[in-house]
Backbone as CSV, one residue per row, in Angstrom:
resi,resn,N_x,N_y,N_z,CA_x,CA_y,CA_z,C_x,C_y,C_z
1,MET,12.569,12.692,10.044,13.804,13.075,10.020,14.509,11.955,9.015
2,LEU,14.984,12.693,7.669,15.872,11.523,7.111,17.354,11.334,7.253
3,ASN,17.915,10.565,8.234,19.216,10.471,8.632,19.843,9.637,7.448
4,ARG,21.267,9.096,7.975,21.982,8.510,6.729,21.800,7.021,6.760
5,ARG,21.434,6.643,7.940,20.785,5.034,7.938,19.576,4.929,7.730
6,LYS,18.445,5.776,7.714,17.111,5.477,7.115,17.359,5.447,5.508
7,LEU,17.976,6.430,5.136,18.420,6.712,3.710,19.252,5.243,3.418
8,LEU,19.990,5.134,3.868,20.484,3.350,3.098,19.461,2.271,3.442
9,GLN,18.750,1.917,4.714,17.671,1.128,4.510,16.700,1.265,3.823
10,GLY,16.508,2.619,2.868,15.525,2.706,2.035,16.191,2.068,0.614
11,ILE,17.720,2.403,0.361,18.380,2.121,-0.665,18.583,0.859,-0.849
12,ALA,18.648,0.152,-0.044,18.658,-1.202,0.424,17.346,-1.982,-0.041
13,ALA,16.326,-1.756,0.443,14.785,-1.865,0.483,14.427,-1.703,-1.289
14,THR,14.664,-0.556,-1.656,14.660,0.159,-3.006,15.151,-1.391,-3.756
15,THR,16.499,-1.293,-3.861,17.200,-2.207,-4.588,17.028,-3.557,-4.635
16,GLY,16.410,-4.293,-3.250,16.043,-5.788,-3.173,14.539,-5.641,-3.654
17,ALA,13.800,-4.709,-3.534,12.525,-5.156,-4.601,12.876,-5.129,-5.582
18,ALA,13.186,-4.356,-6.381,13.843,-3.993,-7.861,14.385,-5.445,-8.711
19,PHE,15.503,-5.723,-7.689,16.526,-6.652,-8.489,16.079,-8.170,-7.585
20,GLY,15.441,-8.099,-6.623,15.610,-9.718,-5.751,14.157,-10.407,-5.967
21,ALA,12.807,-9.184,-6.484,11.717,-10.268,-6.520,11.628,-11.283,-7.378
22,PRO,12.191,-11.093,-8.898,11.901,-12.463,-9.487,12.597,-13.622,-9.096
23,HIS,13.928,-13.419,-8.058,14.546,-14.798,-7.201,13.417,-15.116,-6.386
24,PHE,12.848,-14.548,-5.496,12.022,-14.874,-4.572,10.313,-14.202,-4.437
25,PRO,9.666,-14.847,-5.718,8.024,-14.372,-6.149,7.428,-14.631,-4.616
26,GLN,7.335,-15.232,-4.107,6.673,-15.396,-2.548,6.463,-14.661,-1.804
27,ARG,7.370,-13.641,-2.292,7.373,-12.740,-1.024,6.649,-11.266,-1.915
28,VAL,6.807,-11.386,-3.563,6.110,-10.407,-4.344,4.616,-10.091,-3.787
29,HIS,4.202,-11.543,-3.215,2.505,-11.324,-3.118,2.576,-10.944,-1.740
30,ALA,3.334,-10.740,-0.970,3.356,-9.971,0.489,2.561,-11.299,1.304
31,SER,2.513,-12.120,1.457,2.013,-13.086,2.276,2.709,-12.833,3.423
32,PRO,1.787,-13.015,4.674,2.250,-13.168,6.093,3.061,-14.458,6.120
33,ALA,3.849,-14.682,7.308,4.463,-16.133,7.512,3.645,-17.077,7.778
34,SER,2.420,-16.581,8.711,1.551,-17.388,8.798,0.785,-18.482,8.011
35,GLY,1.063,-17.847,6.550,0.240,-18.395,5.397,-1.018,-17.983,5.066
36,GLN,-1.261,-16.932,5.937,-2.702,-15.998,5.528,-2.620,-15.132,4.354
37,THR,-3.747,-14.938,3.631,-3.566,-14.012,2.951,-3.780,-12.552,3.484
38,PRO,-2.778,-11.654,3.373,-2.826,-10.399,3.864,-4.191,-9.631,3.364
39,LYS,-4.311,-8.750,4.554,-5.416,-8.024,5.050,-5.363,-6.737,3.769
40,ARG,-6.456,-5.900,3.095,-6.214,-4.729,2.613,-7.582,-4.232,3.123
41,ILE,-7.421,-2.768,2.857,-8.742,-1.728,2.822,-8.607,-0.737,1.947
42,VAL,-9.602,-0.782,1.632,-10.042,0.292,0.043,-10.926,0.926,0.642
43,PHE,-10.367,2.601,0.307,-11.336,3.337,0.247,-11.597,4.211,-0.849
44,PHE,-13.024,4.323,-1.267,-13.362,4.791,-2.457,-13.600,6.518,-2.030
45,MET,-12.839,7.344,-2.877,-13.355,8.620,-2.407,-13.559,9.717,-3.507
46,GLN,-14.659,10.565,-3.633,-15.080,11.327,-4.741,-15.092,12.893,-4.053
47,ASN,-14.621,13.976,-5.085,-14.551,14.852,-4.637,-15.755,15.542,-4.386
48,GLN,-16.546,15.593,-5.605,-17.887,16.436,-6.324,-18.936,15.640,-5.449
49,GLY,-19.030,14.753,-4.434,-20.005,14.043,-4.224,-20.422,12.435,-4.243
50,PHE,-20.957,11.936,-3.605,-20.413,10.182,-3.953,-21.939,9.669,-4.642
51,ASP,-21.454,9.181,-6.009,-22.547,8.890,-6.477,-22.668,6.823,-6.278
52,PRO,-23.742,6.326,-5.645,-23.271,5.208,-4.999,-23.543,4.232,-6.356
53,LYS,-23.602,4.706,-7.396,-23.882,3.612,-8.462,-22.599,2.978,-8.963
54,THR,-21.089,4.079,-8.155,-19.747,3.521,-8.856,-19.520,2.720,-8.144
55,CYS,-20.174,2.514,-6.536,-19.258,1.293,-5.746,-20.359,0.787,-5.098
56,ILE,-21.264,1.111,-4.809,-22.285,-0.121,-3.914,-23.077,-0.685,-4.711
57,PRO,-23.159,-2.082,-4.559,-23.929,-2.882,-5.302,-25.413,-2.340,-5.001
58,LYS,-26.358,-2.929,-5.952,-27.634,-3.078,-5.775,-28.229,-3.434,-4.816
59,GLY,-28.971,-2.901,-3.694,-29.709,-3.539,-2.781,-29.090,-3.537,-1.325
60,ILE,-27.844,-3.065,-1.160,-26.848,-2.723,-0.378,-27.726,-1.585,0.334
61,THR,-28.089,-1.441,1.587,-28.202,0.130,2.212,-27.585,0.169,3.379
62,GLY,-27.181,-0.968,3.943,-26.237,-0.466,5.126,-24.631,-0.978,4.714
63,SER,-23.933,-1.430,5.776,-22.820,-2.143,5.537,-22.935,-3.679,5.880
64,GLY,-21.687,-4.868,5.418,-22.071,-5.998,5.243,-21.292,-6.414,4.006
65,SER,-21.491,-7.999,4.114,-20.611,-9.018,3.342,-21.067,-8.602,1.530
66,LEU,-20.265,-8.655,0.819,-20.213,-8.489,-0.770,-20.592,-9.901,-1.518
67,ALA,-20.379,-11.161,-0.691,-20.641,-12.153,-1.257,-21.586,-12.602,-2.216
68,LYS,-22.713,-12.293,-1.709,-23.810,-12.551,-2.587,-24.055,-11.551,-3.816
69,ALA,-23.449,-10.351,-3.716,-23.936,-8.772,-4.120,-23.132,-9.008,-5.820
70,VAL,-24.095,-8.448,-6.745,-23.678,-7.985,-8.050,-22.879,-7.118,-7.962
71,LEU,-21.699,-6.962,-8.268,-20.720,-5.595,-8.057,-21.010,-4.943,-9.498
72,PRO,-21.267,-3.483,-9.043,-21.499,-2.751,-10.192,-20.023,-2.274,-11.303
73,GLU,-20.209,-1.911,-12.370,-18.946,-2.038,-13.099,-17.890,-1.616,-13.045
74,PRO,-17.627,-0.345,-12.242,-16.719,0.485,-11.885,-15.768,-0.332,-10.789
75,ILE,-16.306,-1.514,-10.078,-15.429,-2.238,-9.264,-15.846,-3.484,-9.356
76,SER,-16.047,-3.790,-10.915,-15.955,-5.337,-11.063,-14.731,-6.000,-10.965
77,ALA,-13.882,-5.707,-11.381,-12.352,-6.344,-11.183,-12.310,-7.070,-9.529
78,LEU,-12.938,-6.515,-8.347,-13.260,-7.092,-7.256,-13.900,-8.412,-7.424
79,GLU,-14.704,-8.989,-8.088,-15.615,-9.900,-8.213,-14.706,-11.309,-7.678
80,PRO,-13.705,-11.597,-8.176,-12.900,-13.275,-7.732,-12.644,-12.868,-6.144
81,TYR,-12.821,-11.689,-5.581,-12.441,-11.620,-4.207,-14.001,-11.415,-3.199
82,LYS,-15.134,-10.991,-3.537,-16.358,-10.465,-3.348,-16.712,-11.245,-2.001
83,ASP,-16.349,-12.671,-1.949,-16.646,-13.447,-1.156,-16.045,-12.799,0.489
84,ARG,-14.868,-12.243,0.343,-14.037,-11.735,1.230,-14.175,-10.477,1.722
85,LEU,-14.627,-9.979,0.821,-15.071,-8.415,1.193,-16.277,-7.968,1.808
86,HIS,-15.893,-6.643,2.434,-17.276,-5.996,3.039,-17.083,-4.808,2.860
87,ILE,-18.374,-4.110,2.869,-18.409,-2.807,2.483,-18.773,-1.758,3.976
88,ILE,-18.243,-0.924,3.971,-18.836,0.500,5.104,-19.261,1.233,4.595
89,ASN,-21.062,1.461,4.632,-21.559,2.337,3.524,-21.956,3.468,5.030
90,GLY,-21.873,4.579,4.162,-22.613,5.736,4.966,-21.492,6.616,5.923
91,LEU,-20.489,6.335,5.868,-19.763,7.650,6.360,-19.609,8.651,5.684
92,HIS,-19.471,9.774,5.898,-19.215,11.110,5.478,-18.497,11.824,6.327
93,GLY,-18.107,12.999,5.631,-17.183,14.085,6.051,-17.968,15.289,5.923
94,ILE,-19.024,15.507,6.199,-19.995,16.913,6.274,-19.396,17.777,7.396
95,HIS,-18.769,17.066,8.551,-18.159,18.321,9.203,-16.753,18.509,9.232
96,THR,-16.350,18.036,8.221,-15.283,18.498,8.069,-14.515,19.809,6.966
97,SER,-15.570,19.508,5.936,-15.858,20.908,5.251,-17.099,21.268,4.475
98,PRO,-17.478,22.558,4.289,-18.858,22.672,4.190,-18.713,22.660,2.157
99,SER,-17.694,22.499,1.741,-17.242,22.728,0.017,-17.396,21.541,-0.301
100,HIS,-16.815,21.474,-1.711,-16.965,19.687,-2.736,-16.022,18.969,-1.660
101,SER,-14.902,19.243,-1.352,-13.905,18.728,-0.919,-13.355,18.774,0.361
102,ALA,-12.908,18.016,1.421,-11.946,18.456,2.503,-11.026,18.065,2.478
103,PHE,-10.341,17.442,1.519,-9.093,17.455,1.093,-8.533,16.445,2.347
104,PHE,-7.649,16.387,2.859,-6.931,15.695,3.933,-7.879,15.488,5.363
105,GLY,-9.170,16.081,5.224,-9.515,16.155,6.534,-10.819,14.840,5.972
106,ALA,-11.226,14.523,4.823,-12.072,13.481,4.492,-11.639,12.308,5.360
107,LEU,-10.566,11.991,5.141,-10.130,10.504,5.754,-9.269,11.003,7.286
108,GLY,-9.130,12.115,7.645,-8.568,12.658,8.966,-9.656,13.036,10.101
109,GLY,-10.899,13.217,9.344,-11.936,13.502,10.463,-11.764,15.297,10.861
110,TYR,-11.040,16.016,10.121,-10.629,17.328,10.611,-10.767,18.048,9.682
111,ARG,-11.178,19.439,9.917,-11.161,20.347,8.676,-10.019,20.726,7.746
112,GLY,-10.241,20.542,6.340,-9.337,20.197,5.546,-9.739,21.551,4.162
113,SER,-8.857,21.812,3.549,-9.226,22.750,2.470,-8.328,22.400,1.360
114,ASP,-8.428,23.330,0.261,-7.424,23.666,-0.451,-5.791,23.562,-0.439
115,GLY,-4.981,23.524,-0.455,-4.043,24.029,-0.016,-3.447,24.017,1.138
116,VAL,-4.622,23.575,2.228,-3.982,23.655,3.599,-3.216,22.476,3.589
117,PRO,-2.066,22.315,4.164,-1.349,20.894,4.812,-2.204,20.198,6.146
118,PRO,-2.094,19.084,6.062,-3.102,17.839,6.924,-2.412,17.959,8.335
119,SER,-3.428,18.312,8.826,-3.070,18.845,10.528,-2.914,17.340,11.494
120,ALA,-3.136,16.439,10.969,-2.739,14.991,11.409,-3.184,13.654,10.570
121,SER,-2.565,12.592,11.158,-2.088,11.543,10.145,-4.095,11.005,9.967
122,THR,-4.187,10.712,8.732,-5.507,9.940,8.362,-5.757,8.323,8.566
123,ILE,-7.140,7.953,8.635,-7.175,6.406,9.014,-6.422,5.901,8.277
124,ASP,-6.645,6.069,6.997,-5.827,4.492,6.110,-4.695,4.570,6.364
125,TYR,-3.841,5.754,7.130,-2.820,5.601,7.242,-2.412,4.570,8.635
126,GLU,-3.392,5.155,9.334,-3.338,4.261,10.834,-3.627,3.186,10.625
127,LEU,-4.535,2.948,9.769,-4.722,1.555,9.426,-3.597,0.565,9.244
128,SER,-3.339,0.846,7.853,-2.137,0.530,7.221,-0.900,-0.002,8.570
129,LYS,-0.634,0.944,9.412,0.227,0.659,10.343,0.038,-1.061,11.257
130,VAL,-1.379,-1.163,11.410,-1.584,-2.298,12.085,-2.159,-3.627,11.403
131,LEU,-1.943,-3.756,10.444,-2.120,-4.455,9.319,-0.672,-5.004,9.027
132,PRO,-1.004,-6.654,8.685,0.555,-7.204,8.502,1.305,-6.354,7.299
133,GLN,2.537,-6.431,7.649,3.704,-5.782,6.783,3.046,-6.441,5.382
134,THR,3.270,-5.531,4.407,3.432,-5.890,3.137,4.212,-5.046,2.136
135,LEU,4.615,-5.701,0.984,5.770,-4.987,0.166,5.157,-3.454,-0.042
136,LEU,4.091,-3.208,-0.476,3.574,-1.543,-0.576,2.452,-1.689,0.760
137,PRO,2.907,-1.024,2.046,2.063,-0.842,3.086,0.904,0.174,2.471
138,HIS,1.059,0.886,2.174,0.405,1.958,2.033,0.620,2.551,0.192
139,LEU,-0.698,2.203,-0.198,-0.964,2.580,-1.874,-1.702,3.491,-2.036
140,CYS,-1.781,4.508,-2.723,-2.817,5.529,-2.995,-2.684,5.985,-4.367
141,ILE,-4.165,5.567,-5.100,-4.226,5.528,-6.633,-5.023,6.781,-6.949
142,GLY,-4.775,7.527,-7.493,-5.771,9.185,-7.613,-6.338,8.919,-9.242
143,MET,-7.488,9.556,-9.446,-7.626,9.522,-11.220,-8.458,10.804,-11.323
144,ASP,-8.374,11.205,-12.476,-8.922,12.446,-12.876,-8.723,12.554,-14.338
145,SER,-8.980,13.622,-15.367,-8.911,13.388,-16.416,-7.318,12.871,-17.055
146,ILE,-7.508,12.542,-18.245,-6.042,11.900,-18.647,-5.279,13.322,-18.853
147,GLU,-5.584,14.383,-19.132,-4.482,15.293,-19.216,-4.115,15.760,-17.734
148,ASN,-4.999,15.643,-16.664,-4.450,16.049,-15.704,-3.686,15.387,-14.796
149,MET,-3.844,14.058,-15.143,-3.301,12.770,-14.721,-1.948,12.969,-15.437
150,LYS,-1.695,13.405,-16.300,-0.006,13.255,-17.217,0.749,14.668,-16.832
151,THR,-0.219,15.844,-16.401,0.807,16.885,-15.920,0.798,16.969,-14.182
152,LYS,-0.009,16.366,-14.020,0.289,16.030,-12.161,0.471,14.460,-12.091
153,PRO,1.499,13.380,-12.277,1.427,12.403,-12.098,1.699,11.934,-10.975
154,THR,1.740,12.798,-9.727,1.997,12.428,-8.467,1.243,13.744,-7.550
155,ILE,0.176,13.692,-6.784,-0.452,14.558,-6.216,-0.774,14.107,-4.328
156,ALA,-0.766,15.180,-3.771,-0.914,14.761,-2.178,-2.108,15.840,-1.740
157,THR,-3.306,15.099,-1.898,-4.366,15.838,-1.240,-5.401,15.009,-0.052
158,LEU,-5.111,13.853,-0.200,-6.197,13.032,0.698,-5.277,12.337,2.082
159,SER,-3.891,11.642,1.826,-3.655,10.669,2.803,-2.512,11.784,3.630
160,ALA,-2.289,11.094,4.824,-0.907,11.948,5.713,-0.433,10.873,6.495
161,SER,0.588,10.565,7.106,1.220,9.997,7.870,1.304,10.836,9.401
162,GLY,1.282,12.125,9.216,0.899,13.086,10.562,0.824,14.640,9.682
163,ALA,0.735,15.020,11.365,0.958,16.627,10.426,1.914,17.189,9.762
164,GLY,1.730,17.923,8.466,2.494,18.330,7.380,2.797,17.577,7.007
165,GLN,2.504,16.134,6.992,3.473,15.225,6.629,2.435,14.247,5.077
166,PRO,2.295,14.727,4.326,1.371,14.259,2.742,1.805,13.080,2.509
167,ILE,0.871,12.097,2.041,1.376,10.871,1.595,1.168,11.107,-0.351
168,PHE,1.966,10.874,-0.719,1.502,11.137,-2.516,0.626,10.239,-3.122
169,MET,-0.366,10.390,-3.903,-0.923,9.398,-4.849,-0.325,9.891,-6.101
170,HIS,-0.341,8.238,-6.648,0.044,8.122,-7.914,-1.278,8.292,-8.935
171,SER,-1.197,9.166,-10.061,-2.312,9.306,-10.718,-2.345,9.366,-12.202
172,ASN,-1.036,9.281,-12.401,-0.924,8.622,-13.888,-1.268,7.166,-14.006
173,PRO,-1.723,6.739,-14.677,-2.192,5.251,-15.173,-1.036,4.625,-15.898
174,ASN,0.024,5.371,-16.947,1.035,4.802,-17.514,2.227,4.586,-16.496
175,HIS,2.062,4.944,-15.800,3.165,4.861,-14.366,2.868,3.853,-13.315
176,LEU,1.658,3.107,-13.442,1.732,1.820,-12.542,1.811,0.539,-13.114
C-alpha cells in the first residue's frame, strides 16, 4: 500500500538519483561500504524454448566458472567479467507449464499462464532482497521485435514481488 511517507521517500530518492548522481559518482557504481564489488545475478529466459547457443559457452555441460570459457556472441559483452561469473545450467520449469511459457511461474516455481497474475514472489526478486543494496536493486530487461517493444515499452510477465504484485520489464531499448 502506498502511503504519504512512502510517496515522499520515493520522490526524494528519485530526485536525489536524478540530480545528485553527478556530484557523488561513487554511488553511481553502487559499491557497498566495504569496498567490495556488488554482486549481480542475471537470468536468461526464453519463451519458445532455450537455445543453448545463446548463453551457454561450448564445452560447458553443467554448472561452473566461466573464467576459461569462450563466451557466445549474445553474451560477449560479459567477457571483461567472466573470471567472476558462474553459470547454473540445467534449470527448467517443465513442472510450471505444459505450453511455451510459464510466465511468472518460470521464476516462481508455480503454475503460470498468459494473463494470470503471479501467485507468489519470484526467485529473482527474493535474491535481490538478500544481496547488498544497489542503486537499481532489481532491473528486468525484456526483448522482442522492435515493433512490439515500441508498442509495449514495459510489460509484466516474469518477475513478481509477491502474489498479485508483478515487476515490470523495460522492453524498449530506446528508453534504457
